[in-house]
C-alpha positions as CSV (number, residue, x, y, z in Angstrom):
1,M,7.6,13.4,-5.1
2,F,6.0,10.7,-7.2
3,I,4.2,9.1,-4.2
4,E,2.5,12.4,-3.4
5,T,1.2,12.7,-7.0
6,A,0.1,9.1,-7.2
7,L,-1.8,9.3,-3.9
8,K,-3.6,12.4,-5.0
9,N,-4.6,10.8,-8.3
10,Y,-6.1,7.7,-6.4
11,V,-8.0,10.0,-4.1
12,L,-9.2,12.2,-7.0
13,E,-10.5,9.1,-8.8
14,A,-12.5,8.0,-5.8
15,L,-13.9,11.5,-5.2
16,L,-15.0,11.9,-8.8
17,D,-16.6,8.4,-8.8
18,N,-18.5,9.1,-5.6
19,A,-19.4,12.8,-5.8
20,K,-20.1,12.8,-9.6
21,S,-18.6,16.3,-9.6
22,E,-15.2,18.0,-9.6
23,N,-16.6,21.0,-7.7
24,F,-15.1,21.4,-4.2
25,Y,-18.3,22.8,-2.7
26,E,-20.2,19.7,-3.8
27,I,-17.5,17.4,-2.6
28,Y,-17.2,19.2,0.7
29,N,-21.0,18.9,1.4
30,T,-21.4,15.3,0.2
31,L,-18.1,13.5,0.9
32,L,-16.1,15.5,3.5
33,T,-18.6,14.4,6.2
34,D,-16.7,12.0,8.5
35,Y,-17.6,14.1,11.5
36,K,-21.2,12.8,11.3
37,R,-20.2,9.3,12.5
38,F,-19.6,10.8,16.0
39,S,-23.0,12.7,16.2
40,T,-24.7,10.0,18.3
41,T,-21.8,8.4,20.1
42,D,-19.3,11.0,21.2
43,K,-20.0,14.7,21.3
44,K,-16.4,15.6,22.0
45,K,-15.0,13.8,19.0
46,Y,-18.0,15.1,16.9
47,K,-17.0,18.7,17.7
48,E,-13.3,18.0,17.1
49,A,-14.0,16.3,13.7
50,L,-16.3,19.2,12.7
51,R,-13.7,21.8,13.8
52,K,-11.1,19.9,11.6
53,R,-13.5,20.0,8.6
54,L,-14.2,23.7,9.0
55,A,-10.5,24.4,9.4
56,L,-9.8,22.4,6.2
57,R,-12.4,24.5,4.3
58,D,-10.9,27.8,5.5
59,Q,-7.4,26.6,4.7
60,I,-8.3,25.6,1.1
61,Y,-9.9,29.0,0.5
62,R,-6.8,30.7,1.9
63,V,-4.6,28.6,-0.4
64,Q,-6.8,29.6,-3.5
65,T,-6.6,33.2,-2.5
66,K,-2.9,33.1,-2.1
67,A,-2.4,31.4,-5.4
68,Y,-4.6,34.0,-7.2
69,G,-2.6,36.8,-5.5
70,N,0.6,35.2,-6.6
71,K,-0.7,35.0,-10.2
72,N,-0.7,31.3,-10.2
73,R,-1.6,30.3,-13.8
74,I,-4.2,27.7,-12.8
75,A,-6.0,30.0,-10.4
76,E,-5.9,32.9,-12.8
77,H,-7.3,30.7,-15.6
78,Y,-10.4,29.7,-13.6
79,Y,-11.1,32.9,-11.7
80,Q,-10.8,35.1,-14.7
81,K,-13.6,33.1,-16.3
82,Y,-15.7,33.4,-13.0
83,N,-15.3,29.7,-12.3
84,N,-14.3,28.0,-9.1
85,L,-11.2,25.8,-9.1
86,P,-11.9,22.1,-9.8
87,I,-10.8,19.7,-7.1
88,W,-7.8,18.5,-9.2
89,A,-6.5,22.1,-9.3
90,I,-6.9,22.5,-5.5
91,F,-4.9,19.3,-5.1
92,E,-2.1,20.9,-7.1
93,L,-2.0,23.8,-4.6
94,I,-2.4,22.2,-1.2
95,S,0.5,20.8,0.8
96,L,0.9,17.1,1.6
97,G,-0.1,17.8,5.2
98,E,-3.3,19.7,4.0
99,F,-4.0,16.8,1.7
100,G,-3.7,14.4,4.7
101,N,-6.3,16.5,6.5
102,F,-8.5,16.4,3.5
103,V,-8.5,12.6,3.4
104,A,-9.1,12.5,7.1
105,C,-12.3,14.3,6.6
106,I,-13.6,12.0,3.9
107,E,-16.6,9.8,4.9
108,Y,-16.1,6.1,5.4
109,N,-17.4,4.6,2.2
110,T,-15.2,6.8,0.0
111,R,-12.2,6.2,2.1
112,R,-12.8,2.5,1.7
113,D,-13.0,3.0,-2.0
114,I,-9.6,4.8,-1.9
115,S,-8.1,1.9,0.1
116,Q,-9.4,-0.7,-2.3
117,K,-8.3,1.3,-5.4
118,L,-4.8,1.4,-3.9
119,G,-4.8,-2.3,-3.5
120,I,-4.3,-2.2,0.3
121,K,-4.9,-5.5,2.1
122,Q,-8.3,-4.8,3.7
123,S,-7.5,-6.7,6.9
124,D,-4.8,-4.1,7.5
125,D,-7.3,-1.3,7.0
126,S,-10.4,-2.2,8.9
127,N,-11.2,1.5,9.7
128,A,-10.3,2.8,6.1
129,M,-7.9,5.2,7.8
130,L,-4.6,3.7,6.6
131,T,-4.3,6.1,3.6
132,E,-4.4,9.2,5.6
133,R,-2.0,7.8,8.2
134,I,0.5,6.9,5.4
135,I,0.2,10.5,4.1
136,Y,1.1,11.8,7.6
137,T,3.9,9.4,7.8
138,I,5.6,10.4,4.6
139,K,4.8,14.2,5.0
140,D,7.9,15.1,7.1
141,L,10.2,13.1,4.7
142,R,8.8,14.8,1.7
143,N,9.2,18.2,3.3
144,A,12.7,17.5,4.3
145,I,13.6,16.4,0.8
146,A,12.0,19.5,-0.7
147,H,14.1,21.7,1.5
148,N,17.2,19.8,1.0
149,D,17.4,19.0,4.7
150,V,19.3,16.1,6.4
151,I,17.3,12.8,6.2
152,F,19.7,10.0,7.0
153,D,19.2,10.2,10.8
154,A,15.4,10.7,10.5
155,R,15.6,14.0,12.3
156,F,12.8,15.3,10.1
157,R,10.2,13.2,11.9
158,R,7.8,15.6,13.8
159,G,5.5,13.1,15.6
160,D,4.6,9.6,16.4
161,I,3.9,7.1,13.7
162,D,0.5,5.4,14.0
163,N,0.8,1.6,14.7
164,Q,-1.6,0.9,11.8
165,V,1.1,2.0,9.4
166,I,3.7,-0.1,11.1
167,N,1.5,-3.2,11.2
168,A,0.5,-2.8,7.5
169,V,4.0,-2.4,6.3
170,T,5.2,-5.4,8.5
171,N,2.4,-7.6,7.4
172,A,2.9,-6.9,3.7
173,T,6.7,-7.0,3.5
174,G,7.6,-9.3,6.4
175,V,10.1,-6.8,7.8
176,K,10.2,-6.8,11.6
177,N,11.0,-4.1,14.1
178,I,9.9,-1.2,12.0
179,T,10.0,1.9,14.2
180,F,10.6,4.8,11.8
181,E,13.5,5.9,13.9
182,T,15.9,5.3,11.0
183,I,15.8,6.1,7.3
184,V,15.7,2.4,6.3
185,D,12.2,2.1,7.7
186,Y,11.0,5.0,5.4
187,I,12.8,3.2,2.5
188,I,10.7,0.1,3.4
189,L,7.5,2.2,3.4
190,I,8.4,3.6,0.0
191,V,8.9,0.1,-1.3
192,Y,5.5,-0.9,0.0
193,M,3.9,2.1,-1.7
194,L,5.7,1.4,-5.0
195,A,4.5,-2.1,-4.9
196,L,0.9,-0.9,-4.4
197,F,1.3,1.5,-7.3
198,G,2.3,-1.5,-9.5
199,F,6.0,-0.6,-10.1
200,K,8.0,-3.3,-11.8
201,K,10.3,-5.5,-9.6
202,T,13.3,-4.2,-11.6
203,E,12.4,-0.6,-10.8
204,I,12.0,-1.3,-7.1
205,K,15.2,-3.3,-6.9
206,K,17.1,-0.5,-8.6
207,F,15.8,2.0,-6.0
208,L,17.0,-0.4,-3.2
209,R,20.4,-0.7,-4.8
210,E,20.8,3.0,-5.0
211,F,20.0,3.4,-1.3
212,E,22.6,0.6,-0.5
213,M,25.2,2.5,-2.6
214,I,24.5,5.8,-0.7
215,K,24.6,4.0,2.6
216,E,28.0,2.6,1.8
217,E,29.3,5.9,0.7
218,L,28.2,7.4,4.1
219,R,30.0,4.6,5.9
220,K,33.2,5.5,4.2
221,E,32.9,9.2,4.9
222,I,32.3,9.3,8.6
223,P,33.7,7.4,11.7
224,I,32.1,4.1,12.3
225,N,30.7,5.1,15.7
226,Y,28.8,8.0,14.2
227,Y,27.6,5.7,11.3
228,N,26.2,3.2,13.8
229,Q,24.2,5.9,15.4
230,I,22.6,6.9,12.1
231,I,22.3,3.5,10.4
232,H,21.4,0.9,13.0
233,S,22.8,-2.6,13.1
234,D,19.7,-4.3,11.8
235,V,19.7,-2.4,8.4
236,N,21.2,-5.2,6.3
237,N,18.7,-7.7,7.8
238,K,15.8,-5.4,7.0
239,L,17.1,-4.8,3.4
240,S,17.4,-8.6,3.0
241,Q,13.8,-9.1,4.1
242,V,12.3,-6.3,2.0
243,K,14.2,-7.7,-1.1
244,K,12.4,-11.0,-0.5
245,F,9.1,-9.2,-0.5
246,V,10.0,-7.5,-3.8
């Protein structure tokens, strides 16, 4: 998925700028330190954030071990030269959910740098946590697509969507009543992301037209009462609003 690759590239750029190193151990010690902000204010949150950081480290080591055991070309290339995997190679191996956990552990200033590099409106991201929350939002959709699962009725969603994501997309696009209970809201989020990445208007409009064509094909294939359960009545209004944003 292009959005996953693009997000990883933006995060990678910020990590290299701030850590001055591509070594995971260096980045882990200097930048994956968000837990420290709770050290004097909330011991419970401090322990939970530290646990999350330690779990992330263990998961990344497990991913590398598995990759080498499966004869992954990147892992073999570095380990056979007695070198650790650089951070960009680790990003190639970890899942989108694990990547979200990685971003969640990054300290504030680097998260802020990521947010600014993405071009996110800073008033929508006062805590510099919008990037990780967007990652968690698109994770289930990405996994459903990767496994060729049903996506039209948004059954792939596994948890609640943070209001910060909803507010940011609404503020940027002008589309109201975003709930992520239907696929059109994910389409609007993707449009928002494509705009951040600097896609041309013609490319984004083409993406929207393709969605509308698929939507109409679905309407012709199933009874209207089932269609209305999957594609809610406000879909055309939302598409009209997001087109104005584009």
